[in-house]
C-alpha positions as a Markdown table, in Angstrom:
| # | Residue | x | y | z |
|---|---|---|---|---|
| 1 | Met | 0.0 | 0.0 | 0.0 |
| 2 | Asp | 1.3 | 3.4 | -1.0 |
| 3 | Lys | 0.5 | 6.7 | 0.8 |
| 4 | Val | 0.0 | 9.8 | -1.4 |
| 5 | Glu | -1.3 | 13.3 | -1.0 |
| 6 | Ile | -3.8 | 15.1 | -3.2 |
| 7 | Val | -3.6 | 18.9 | -3.0 |
| 8 | Phe | -6.2 | 21.4 | -4.4 |
| 9 | Ala | -5.8 | 25.0 | -3.3 |
| 10 | Lys | -8.6 | 27.4 | -3.8 |
| 11 | Pro | -7.8 | 30.9 | -2.5 |
| 12 | Asp | -10.3 | 30.5 | 0.3 |
| 13 | Gln | -10.3 | 26.8 | 0.8 |
| 14 | Pro | -7.0 | 24.8 | 0.6 |
| 15 | Leu | -7.4 | 21.1 | 0.8 |
| 16 | Ile | -5.0 | 18.2 | 1.3 |
| 17 | Ile | -6.2 | 14.7 | 1.3 |
| 18 | Asp | -4.1 | 11.7 | 2.3 |
| 19 | Val | -4.9 | 8.5 | 0.4 |
| 20 | Thr | -3.6 | 5.0 | 0.8 |
| 21 | Val | -3.6 | 3.1 | -2.5 |
| 22 | Glu | -2.0 | 0.3 | -4.3 |
| 23 | Ser | -0.6 | 0.8 | -7.8 |
| 24 | His | -2.9 | 3.2 | -9.5 |
| 25 | Thr | -2.8 | 6.0 | -12.0 |
| 26 | Val | -3.0 | 9.7 | -11.0 |
| 27 | Glu | -6.6 | 9.8 | -12.4 |
| 28 | Gln | -7.7 | 6.8 | -10.4 |
| 29 | Val | -6.3 | 8.2 | -7.2 |
| 30 | Ile | -8.0 | 11.5 | -7.7 |
| 31 | Val | -11.3 | 9.8 | -8.3 |
| 32 | Met | -10.9 | 7.5 | -5.4 |
| 33 | Ser | -10.1 | 10.4 | -3.1 |
| 34 | Gly | -13.6 | 11.8 | -3.4 |
| 35 | Ile | -12.3 | 15.3 | -4.2 |
| 36 | Leu | -14.3 | 15.5 | -7.4 |
| 37 | Asp | -17.5 | 15.2 | -5.3 |
| 38 | Gln | -16.3 | 18.1 | -3.1 |
| 39 | Phe | -15.3 | 20.3 | -6.0 |
| 40 | Pro | -17.4 | 19.7 | -9.0 |
| 41 | Glu | -15.6 | 22.5 | -10.9 |
| 42 | Ile | -12.6 | 20.1 | -11.3 |
| 43 | Asp | -12.8 | 18.8 | -14.8 |
| 44 | Leu | -10.0 | 16.2 | -15.3 |
| 45 | Ala | -10.5 | 16.6 | -19.1 |
| 46 | Thr | -9.4 | 20.2 | -19.1 |
| 47 | Ile | -7.4 | 20.8 | -15.9 |
| 48 | Asn | -3.7 | 20.3 | -15.4 |
| 49 | Val | -2.2 | 18.0 | -12.7 |
| 50 | Gly | 1.3 | 17.5 | -11.5 |
| 51 | Ile | 3.4 | 15.7 | -9.0 |
| 52 | Phe | 5.6 | 17.9 | -6.8 |
| 53 | Gly | 5.2 | 20.9 | -9.1 |
| 54 | Lys | 6.0 | 19.0 | -12.3 |
| 55 | Leu | 3.2 | 18.5 | -14.8 |
| 56 | Cys | 2.2 | 14.9 | -15.5 |
| 57 | Lys | -0.4 | 12.9 | -17.4 |
| 58 | Leu | -3.4 | 11.4 | -15.7 |
| 59 | Glu | -2.1 | 8.0 | -16.8 |
| 60 | Lys | 1.1 | 8.2 | -14.8 |
| 61 | Ile | 1.4 | 5.5 | -12.1 |
| 62 | Val | 1.7 | 7.0 | -8.6 |
| 63 | Glu | 4.5 | 6.1 | -6.3 |
| 64 | Ser | 4.6 | 6.0 | -2.5 |
| 65 | Gly | 5.0 | 9.5 | -1.1 |
| 66 | Asp | 3.9 | 11.3 | -4.2 |
| 67 | Arg | 2.1 | 14.6 | -3.9 |
| 68 | Ile | -0.5 | 14.9 | -6.6 |
| 69 | Glu | -1.4 | 18.6 | -7.3 |
| 70 | Ile | -4.5 | 19.7 | -9.1 |
| 71 | Tyr | -4.0 | 23.0 | -10.7 |
| 72 | Arg | -6.7 | 25.7 | -11.1 |
| 73 | Ser | -7.1 | 27.6 | -14.3 |
| 74 | Leu | -5.6 | 31.1 | -14.3 |
| 75 | Thr | -8.2 | 33.8 | -13.9 |
| 76 | Gln | -5.8 | 36.3 | -15.5 |
| 77 | Ser | -2.7 | 35.9 | -17.6 |
| 78 | Pro | 0.5 | 36.7 | -15.8 |
| 79 | Met | 1.3 | 39.5 | -18.3 |
| 80 | Asp | -2.1 | 41.2 | -17.6 |
| 81 | Ala | -1.6 | 40.8 | -13.9 |
| 82 | Arg | 1.8 | 42.6 | -14.0 |
| 83 | Arg | 0.3 | 45.3 | -16.2 |
| 84 | Asn | -2.6 | 45.9 | -13.7 |
| 85 | Arg | -0.2 | 46.0 | -10.8 |
| 86 | Ala | 2.0 | 48.6 | -12.6 |
| 87 | Val | -1.0 | 50.8 | -13.4 |
| 88 | Lys | -2.2 | 50.6 | -9.7 |
| 89 | Ser | 1.2 | 51.6 | -8.4 |
| 90 | Lys | 1.4 | 54.8 | -10.5 |
């Protein structure tokens, strides 16, 4: 049995779920964790996932100690965010 973490951080509600699984894919572990029931906005067909900050495919087999991260979509491009901060600081 392998222990892994699933992390999904919303600005107002960060969540870390510990899961104990046998050899499964990232997608299977996410589904088994129940996080999709808690956050229906997570669409595995369109959202990016990673392990320890490195993008990976849903088909990747998880290893003991992995930290699966579910990434939110950007609400604003980094370039626009910098531009807005510069305008506000003037």
